[in-house]
C-alpha positions in Angstrom: 25.0 24.2 -90.5 22.5 26.8 -91.6 20.9 28.8 -88.8 17.2 27.9 -88.2 15.0 30.9 -88.7 11.6 29.5 -89.5 8.6 31.1 -87.7 4.9 30.7 -88.0 1.8 32.3 -86.4 -1.4 30.3 -85.9 -4.6 31.7 -84.5 -7.4 29.4 -83.4 -10.9 29.7 -81.8 -10.3 29.8 -78.0 -13.8 29.0 -76.9 -16.0 26.5 -78.8 -19.5 25.7 -77.6 -21.6 23.1 -79.5 -25.0 21.7 -78.5 -28.6 22.1 -77.6 -29.6 25.7 -76.7 -25.9 26.7 -76.7 -26.8 30.4 -77.3 -28.2 30.5 -73.9 -24.6 30.7 -72.7 -23.6 33.6 -75.0 -23.1 36.0 -72.0 -20.9 33.5 -70.2 -18.8 33.0 -73.4 -18.3 36.7 -73.9 -17.4 37.2 -70.2 -14.9 34.4 -70.3 -13.2 35.9 -73.3 -13.0 39.3 -71.6 -14.2 41.3 -74.5 -15.1 44.6 -72.9 -18.6 46.1 -72.8 -19.3 47.6 -76.2 -20.3 45.1 -78.9 -21.8 44.9 -82.4 -24.2 42.2 -83.6 -23.8 41.6 -87.3 -26.8 39.8 -88.7 -29.6 39.7 -91.4 -33.3 40.0 -91.2 -34.0 36.2 -91.2 -31.0 35.3 -89.0 -32.0 37.9 -86.5 -35.3 36.1 -86.1 -33.6 32.7 -85.9 -31.0 33.7 -83.2 -30.1 37.3 -83.3 -33.0 38.6 -81.3 -32.4 36.1 -78.5 -28.7 36.9 -78.4 -29.5 40.6 -78.3 -31.9 40.2 -75.4 -29.5 38.1 -73.4 -26.5 40.3 -74.0 -28.2 43.7 -73.6 -28.5 43.4 -69.8 -24.7 43.4 -69.4 -23.4 45.0 -72.6 -23.8 48.2 -74.7 -24.9 46.6 -78.0 -25.7 47.9 -81.5 -27.2 45.6 -84.1 -26.3 45.9 -87.8 -28.3 44.3 -90.5 -26.4 43.5 -93.6 -26.4 41.3 -96.7 -23.9 39.4 -98.8 -20.2 39.5 -98.2 -19.4 42.3 -100.7 -16.8 45.0 -100.5 -19.6 47.6 -100.0 -21.2 45.7 -97.1 -17.8 45.1 -95.5 -17.1 48.9 -95.6 -20.6 49.7 -94.2 -20.2 47.3 -91.3 -16.6 48.5 -90.6 -17.8 52.1 -90.4 -20.6 51.1 -88.0 -18.2 49.2 -85.8 -15.8 52.2 -85.6 -18.7 54.6 -85.0 -19.9 52.5 -82.0 -16.3 52.2 -80.8 -17.0 48.5 -80.4 -14.5 46.2 -78.6 -16.0 43.0 -80.1 -18.4 41.6 -82.6 -21.0 38.8 -82.7 -21.6 37.4 -86.2 -25.0 35.8 -86.2 -26.0 34.1 -89.5 -24.8 32.0 -92.4 -21.6 32.3 -94.3 -22.0 35.9 -95.5 -22.4 37.5 -92.0 -19.5 35.4 -90.7 -17.3 36.3 -93.7 -18.0 40.0 -93.3 -17.1 39.8 -89.6 -13.9 37.9 -90.4 -12.7 40.6 -92.7 -13.7 43.5 -90.5 -12.2 41.8 -87.5 -8.9 41.5 -89.3 -8.9 45.1 -90.6 -9.8 46.6 -87.2 -7.9 44.0 -85.1 -11.1 43.1 -83.1 -12.2 39.7 -81.7 -15.5 38.2 -82.7 -17.7 35.2 -81.9 -19.1 33.1 -84.8 -22.8 32.2 -84.1 -23.9 30.2 -87.1 -27.6 29.8 -87.9 -26.8 27.4 -90.7 -23.7 25.5 -91.9 -23.6 25.3 -95.7 -19.8 25.2 -95.7 -16.8 24.9 -93.4 -16.1 28.6 -93.0 -17.5 29.1 -89.5 -14.1 28.4 -87.9 -11.6 29.2 -90.7 -9.3 32.3 -91.2 -10.4 32.7 -94.8 -13.4 34.6 -96.1 -15.3 34.5 -99.4 -15.8 38.0 -100.9 -18.3 38.4 -103.7 -18.0 40.7 -106.7 -19.2 41.0 -110.2 -16.5 38.6 -111.3 -17.4 35.9 -108.8 -16.3 34.9 -105.4 -12.8 35.5 -104.2 -11.1 33.8 -101.2 -9.3 36.4 -99.1 -7.2 36.3 -96.0 -9.1 37.1 -92.8 -9.1 36.0 -89.2 -10.6 33.1 -87.4 -13.3 33.7 -84.8 -12.2 34.0 -81.2 -15.1 31.9 -80.1 -17.8 29.8 -81.7 -21.3 29.1 -80.4 -22.9 26.4 -82.5 -26.5 25.9 -81.3 -27.7 22.7 -82.7 -31.3 23.7 -82.0 -31.0 26.8 -84.1 -29.1 25.1 -87.0 -31.5 22.2 -87.1 -34.3 24.7 -87.8 -32.5 25.9 -91.0 -33.5 24.2 -94.3 -31.8 20.8 -94.4 -30.2 21.7 -97.8 -27.7 24.0 -96.0 -26.6 21.1 -93.7 -26.2 18.7 -96.6 -24.2 21.4 -98.5 -21.9 21.8 -95.5 -21.3 18.1 -95.4 -20.5 18.1 -99.2 -18.0 20.9 -98.7 -16.1 19.0 -96.1 -16.2 15.7 -98.0 -14.6 17.6 -100.9 -11.5 18.0 -98.8 -10.5 14.6 -100.1 -9.8 15.9 -103.6 -8.2 19.1 -102.2 -5.8 16.9 -100.2 -5.1 14.8 -103.3 -4.2 18.1 -105.2 -2.0 19.3 -102.3 -0.1 16.1 -102.1 0.3 16.1 -105.9 1.6 19.6 -105.8 4.1 18.7 -103.1 5.5 15.9 -105.4 5.5 17.9 -108.6 6.5 21.5 -107.4 8.0 21.0 -104.0 5.1 23.0 -102.4 5.3 22.9 -98.7 2.7 20.7 -97.0 1.6 20.7 -93.4 1.1 17.1 -92.2 -1.0 18.3 -89.2 -3.4 20.3 -91.4 -3.5 17.4 -93.9 -4.5 14.9 -91.2 -7.1 17.1 -89.6 -8.7 17.9 -92.9 -8.8 14.2 -93.8 -10.3 13.3 -90.5 -13.1 15.8 -91.0 -14.0 14.4 -94.4 -13.7 10.8 -93.4 -15.8 11.4 -90.3 -18.7 12.8 -92.3 -18.5 10.0 -94.9 -18.5 7.3 -92.1 -21.6 8.9 -90.6 -23.3 9.7 -93.8 -26.1 7.2 -93.2 -26.9 8.9 -89.9 -27.2 12.4 -91.3 -30.9 13.0 -91.9 -33.4 16.0 -92.2 -35.0 17.2 -88.9 -32.6 15.3 -86.6 -30.7 17.6 -84.2 -28.3 14.7 -83.6 -27.3 15.0 -87.3 -26.2 18.6 -86.6 -24.3 17.4 -83.5 -22.5 14.8 -85.6 -21.2 17.1 -88.3 -20.3 20.2 -86.2 -17.0 18.9 -84.9 -15.7 17.8 -88.4 -16.9 21.1 -89.9 -15.1 23.1 -87.3 -12.0 20.8 -87.6 -12.0 21.5 -91.4 -11.9 25.2 -90.8 -9.1 24.8 -88.2 -7.0 22.9 -90.7 -6.8 26.1 -92.7 -5.6 28.0 -89.6 -2.8 25.5 -89.2 -1.8 25.5 -92.8 -2.0 29.3 -93.1 -3.9 29.0 -96.3 -6.9 27.1 -97.8 -4.9 24.3 -99.3 -6.3 21.6 -96.9 -9.8 22.2 -98.0 -9.7 23.8 -101.5 -8.3 22.4 -104.7 -9.5 21.6 -108.2 -13.1 21.0 -107.0 -13.3 24.5 -105.6 -11.8 25.9 -108.8 -14.7 24.1 -110.6 -17.2 25.6 -108.1 -15.9 29.2 -108.6 -16.0 28.7 -112.3 -19.7 27.8 -111.9 -20.2 31.0 -109.9 -18.9 33.0 -112.9 -21.0 31.2 -115.5 -24.2 30.9 -113.5 -24.0 32.8 -110.2 -26.4 32.0 -107.4 -27.7 28.8 -109.0 -26.5 26.4 -106.3 -24.9 26.5 -102.9 -21.1 26.5 -102.7 -20.8 23.2 -100.9 -23.2 21.5 -103.3 -21.0 22.6 -106.2 -17.8 21.5 -104.5 -19.3 18.1 -103.8 -20.1 17.6 -107.5 -16.7 18.9 -108.3 -15.1 16.4 -105.9 -16.8 13.4 -107.7 -15.2 14.4 -111.0 -11.8 15.5 -109.6 -11.4 12.2 -107.7 -12.0 10.4 -111.0 -9.1 12.4 -112.5 -7.0 11.4 -109.5 -7.9 7.7 -110.2 -9.4 7.6 -106.7 -12.7 6.2 -105.3 -15.1 8.7 -106.7 -18.0 6.4 -106.3 -17.5 6.5 -102.5 -17.8 10.2 -102.5 -20.9 10.1 -104.7 -22.6 7.4 -102.6 -21.9 9.4 -99.4 -23.4 12.6 -100.9 -26.5 10.6 -102.0 -26.9 9.1 -98.5 -26.8 12.6 -97.0 -29.2 14.0 -99.6 -26.7 16.3 -101.3 -27.0 16.7 -105.1 -24.6 14.8 -107.4 -25.8 15.8 -110.8 -26.2 19.0 -112.9 -30.0 18.5 -113.1 -30.3 18.4 -109.3 -28.6 21.8 -108.9 -30.2 23.6 -111.8 -27.2 23.6 -114.1 -27.2 22.5 -117.7 -24.8 20.1 -119.2 -23.0 23.0 -121.0 -22.7 24.8 -117.6 -20.8 21.8 -116.2 -18.6 21.4 -119.2 -17.8 25.1 -119.5 -16.9 25.2 -115.8 -14.6 22.2 -116.1 -12.8 23.9 -119.0 -12.6 27.2 -117.2 -11.5 25.8 -113.8 -7.8 25.9 -114.6 -7.9 29.7 -115.0 -9.5 30.4 -111.6 -6.4 30.1 -109.4 -3.4 29.8 -111.8 -0.9 29.9 -108.9 -2.5 26.7 -107.4 -1.1 23.5 -108.8 -3.8 20.8 -109.1 -4.7 17.7 -111.1 -5.9 20.0 -113.8 -2.4 21.0 -114.5 -1.5 24.1 -116.5 -3.5 23.2 -119.6 -6.7 22.0 -118.0 -9.3 19.9 -119.8 -10.4 20.1 -123.4 -14.1 20.4 -124.0 -14.2 16.7 -125.2 -12.3 15.5 -122.1 -14.6 17.6 -119.8 -17.7 16.1 -121.4 -16.4 12.6 -121.1 -15.5 13.2 -117.4 -18.9 14.5 -116.5 -20.6 11.6 -118.3 -18.5 8.8 -116.9 -19.2 10.1 -113.4 -22.9 10.6 -114.3 -22.9 14.3 -113.3 -24.6 14.9 -116.7 
């Protein structure tokens, strides 16, 4: 019998706080995590007004803090933040903002081996708890290995004040797990790719939970934020278990990243993934109408026109998608879709 030598490392958020005025307990969270006394707040101008200033005021009584304002998650901004963290000799970071501030913090935390707390001011995707980060460049967004936050403070009061579009986008991103899981399962059958049943089930729970509650997710309701925070965090944790983004990223994400190349900054990531999931579920011969109906109930876009894309943008992205992550086996296969097949797919699902 062969000697068993398998080993795997998994890193999860240790302290997760969700609810009304949760940032009021930021000092308690940092003290319970035993971070040390020198910290860096990573935020932006708008997110500082939303939550950063209050966190700064509450923390400054007990901690030596420095606040860094930054922008998108680009290599340049990652380097700038990293230098600021080293200059301050910080022992921990507080990432206050949307996806870009948290993504920067994830990468810097990994590079410098530092803990950080994720304090989302909006939830346009499931990255607030995952160990993956999206790094932007001239050639589009790239998913890179990073580190999961040590703690998460999801203040439903703050998140509810963000434009509802972000919340709907976050829901769409998690719902799109369903096609990512179909792709993962397909790859395990066709290529013997290893699949984590635990990560699979957690990712599926997250998507199904949001679909089942889709008629309760409405603009201006703090309870809506409360309903989706646990599945959004669970979706991110599924990646920590799998050790990669497979539970939450498949052909629908490849389509989204293709759109980023063709027409960058046109729609939100989750919005694009939701539309991609409708079409990819049709390719899988699954219930694509259920996905579309859930997105409509939530208020997320389901057509090119609703997101600012043209018909040609959608068709071009469908054709290009196979080239985004060639190492990842999906329903698109090696050859992908012809232009005629792409047009037919987008039309039958009424995306165009």
